C-alpha positions in Angstrom: 0.0 0.0 0.0 2.9 2.3 0.7 4.4 1.6 -2.7 1.0 2.3 -4.3 0.6 5.6 -2.5 4.0 6.6 -4.0 2.8 6.0 -7.6 3.5 2.3 -8.2 0.0 1.8 -9.7 0.9 -1.6 -11.2 1.4 -3.3 -7.8 -1.0 -5.9 -6.6 -1.0 -7.9 -3.4 -0.9 -11.7 -3.5 -4.2 -13.0 -2.1 -3.3 -15.5 0.6 -3.5 -15.9 4.3 -6.5 -15.9 6.7 -9.9 -15.3 5.2 -10.1 -11.7 6.7 -6.7 -10.9 5.1 -7.8 -12.3 1.8 -10.9 -10.1 1.9 -8.9 -7.0 2.6 -6.3 -7.9 -0.1 -9.0 -8.5 -2.7 -10.6 -5.1 -1.9 -7.2 -3.4 -2.2 -6.5 -5.0 -5.5 -9.9 -4.0 -6.9 -9.4 -0.5 -5.7 -6.0 -0.3 -7.2 -7.3 -1.7 -10.6 -10.1 0.9 -10.7 -7.9 3.8 -9.7 -5.2 2.8 -12.2 -7.9 2.7 -15.0 -9.3 6.1 -13.9 -5.8 7.6 -14.1 -5.1 6.1 -17.5 -8.5 7.3 -18.8 -7.7 10.8 -17.7 -4.3 10.7 -19.4 -5.8 9.3 -22.6 -8.5 12.0 -22.5 -5.9 14.8 -22.3 -3.8 13.2 -25.1 -7.0 12.9 -27.3 -8.0 16.5 -26.7 -4.4 17.7 -27.4 -4.4 15.8 -30.7 -7.8 16.6 -32.0 -7.8 20.3 -31.1 -4.7 21.0 -33.3 -6.6 21.0 -36.6 -9.3 23.6 -35.8 -6.6 25.7 -34.0 -4.4 25.6 -37.1 -7.4 26.5 -39.3 -8.3 29.4 -36.9 -4.7 30.8 -37.1 -4.9 30.6 -40.9 -8.2 32.4 -41.0 -6.8 35.1 -38.6 -3.8 35.6 -40.9 -6.1 35.9 -43.9 -8.5 38.1 -41.9 -11.3 35.8 -42.9 -13.8 36.4 -40.1 -16.4 34.0 -41.2 -13.9 31.1 -41.3 -12.5 32.2 -38.0 -15.9 32.2 -36.4 -16.6 28.7 -37.8 -13.4 27.3 -36.4 -13.9 28.9 -33.0 -17.4 27.3 -33.0 -15.8 23.9 -34.0 -13.4 24.2 -31.0 -16.2 25.0 -28.6 -18.3 22.2 -29.9 -15.4 19.7 -29.7 -14.6 20.6 -26.1 -18.2 20.3 -25.1 -18.6 16.9 -26.9 -15.4 15.5 -25.3 -16.4 16.6 -21.8 -19.9 15.2 -22.4 -18.5 11.9 -23.5 -16.4 11.7 -20.4 -19.5 12.2 -18.3 -21.9 10.1 -20.4 -24.0 7.5 -18.5 -27.3 5.9 -19.1 -28.8 8.1 -16.4 -28.2 11.4 -18.2 -29.5 10.4 -21.6 -32.5 12.5 -22.7 -34.6 9.9 -24.6 -37.1 11.1 -27.2 -38.7 9.6 -30.4 -37.5 11.0 -33.7 -37.1 9.9 -37.3 -34.0 8.5 -38.9 -34.2 11.3 -41.5 -34.1 13.9 -38.7 -31.0 12.2 -37.1 -29.2 12.2 -40.5 -30.0 15.9 -41.1 -28.8 16.8 -37.6 -25.6 14.9 -38.1 -24.9 16.4 -41.5 -25.4 19.9 -40.0 -22.6 19.2 -37.5 -20.2 18.4 -40.3 -20.3 21.8 -42.1 -20.2 20.1 -45.5 -18.9 22.4 -48.3 -20.1 20.2 -51.2 -23.4 18.3 -50.6 -22.7 16.1 -53.6 -20.0 14.3 -51.6 -22.7 12.5 -49.6 -25.6 10.5 -51.0 -28.6 9.7 -48.7 -31.1 6.9 -49.1 -33.8 6.8 -46.5 -36.8 4.6 -45.9 -37.8 6.4 -42.7 -38.4 4.9 -39.3 -38.6 6.2 -35.7 -35.7 5.9 -33.3 -36.0 6.1 -29.5 -32.8 7.6 -28.2 -30.9 10.7 -27.2 -30.9 12.9 -30.3 -27.8 14.9 -29.3 -25.5 12.0 -28.6 -26.8 9.9 -31.5 -26.1 12.8 -33.9 -22.5 12.9 -32.5 -22.1 9.2 -33.1 -23.3 9.3 -36.7 -21.4 12.5 -37.3 -18.1 10.8 -36.3 -18.8 7.9 -38.7 -19.5 10.3 -41.5 -16.5 12.4 -40.7 -14.2 9.4 -40.9 -15.8 8.3 -44.1 -15.3 11.7 -45.8 -11.7 12.0 -44.6 -10.5 8.5 -45.5 -12.7 7.4 -48.5 -10.5 6.8 -51.5 -13.2 8.4 -53.7 -16.5 10.3 -53.3 -19.4 10.3 -52.8 -19.9 8.4 -49.6 -23.4 7.0 -48.9 -25.8 6.9 -46.0 -28.5 4.2 -46.2 -31.2 4.1 -43.5 -33.9 1.5 -43.6 -35.3 -1.5 -41.6 -34.0 -0.1 -38.3 -30.5 0.2 -39.5 -28.2 3.0 -40.6 -25.2 2.3 -42.8 -22.3 4.6 -43.7 -20.6 3.3 -46.8 -17.3 4.6 -48.2 -14.5 3.4 -50.6 -11.3 2.1 -49.2 -9.2 -0.9 -48.1 -10.3 -3.3 -45.4 -9.2 -2.3 -41.9 -5.9 -3.9 -41.1 -6.8 -5.1 -37.6 -9.8 -6.7 -36.0 -12.7 -4.3 -35.6 -12.5 -4.6 -31.8 -9.0 -3.0 -32.0 -10.5 0.3 -33.3 -13.1 0.4 -30.6 -10.5 0.7 -27.9 -10.1 4.4 -26.7 -7.4 6.4 -28.5 -6.2 3.6 -30.8 -5.0 4.9 -34.1 -2.7 3.8 -36.9 -0.7 6.6 -38.6 -1.9 5.4 -42.0 -5.5 4.9 -41.1 -7.7 7.2 -38.9 -10.8 5.0 -38.8 -10.2 4.2 -35.1 -10.0 7.8 -33.9 -13.7 8.4 -33.3 -15.0 4.9 -33.2 -14.5 4.5 -29.5 -16.8 7.4 -28.9 -19.3 6.0 -31.4 -19.2 2.6 -29.7 -19.6 4.2 -26.2 -22.7 6.1 -27.3 -24.3 3.1 -28.9 -23.6 0.9 -26.0 -25.2 3.4 -23.6 -28.4 3.1 -25.7 -28.3 -0.7 -26.1 -27.5 -0.3 -29.9 -24.9 -2.2 -31.8 -22.1 -1.2 -34.2 -20.9 -3.6 -37.0 -18.2 -3.4 -39.6 -17.8 -5.2 -43.0 -15.9 -4.8 -46.2 -17.5 -5.6 -49.5 -16.5 -4.8 -53.1 -13.9 -2.3 -52.1 -16.2 -0.5 -49.6 -16.0 -0.1 -45.9 -19.5 -0.4 -44.3 -20.2 0.8 -40.8 -23.7 -0.3 -39.7 -25.7 0.9 -36.7 -28.4 -1.5 -35.6 -31.2 0.3 -33.7 -34.3 -0.5 -31.7 -36.9 1.3 -33.7 -40.5 1.7 -34.8 -41.7 2.3 -38.3 -42.4 5.9 -39.1 -45.9 5.3 -40.3 -46.9 3.8 -37.0 -48.2 5.7 -34.0 -45.7 6.0 -31.2 
């Protein structure tokens, strides 16, 4: 315990001895494990924020040099939104979700609005509408992250959104992911040559909090990210 208090967070106590000692030992090891995870999560969060905020800051500096006030305002808004989203992700629990009923088409529109798309022809949308019971704000962040990755790393445009039968697919052109899909769902995993994993941990967290599922497949040179939702048809009463 003295070593742990001095920063040796990897240390664990061998569980042996009298029953009472084993209980105390087990409790200490569980505490040490949870505290170590909490510290690592905090460090990873700071690294993630430091990495992701560089792009909008660089764009903001460029806009300032060019005296482009509209672009500067947009990037300041991006930074503000990013910080808010990250903090909300860190605090996200099933208890603070604001569950409402809304259409898939509405969710897609909200997600696209968060992207600030310059050319709308870069995204094709196919919707057979249905209702979704979820937190609109967090779900729009999840879908926005999938779309953002697709736009950034697709080998050619347009990308496609397909929503029907209680599912939403984001489809883009590209090579199959090099690692198992589960690798990219771990927080802050990222290969230098492939950024798909950067926002997927956030997407996975949001969907899990809702009881939804995220799947990945690669077919005919296309990466397909599929969100499976608990839904009601749009033409049915809620």
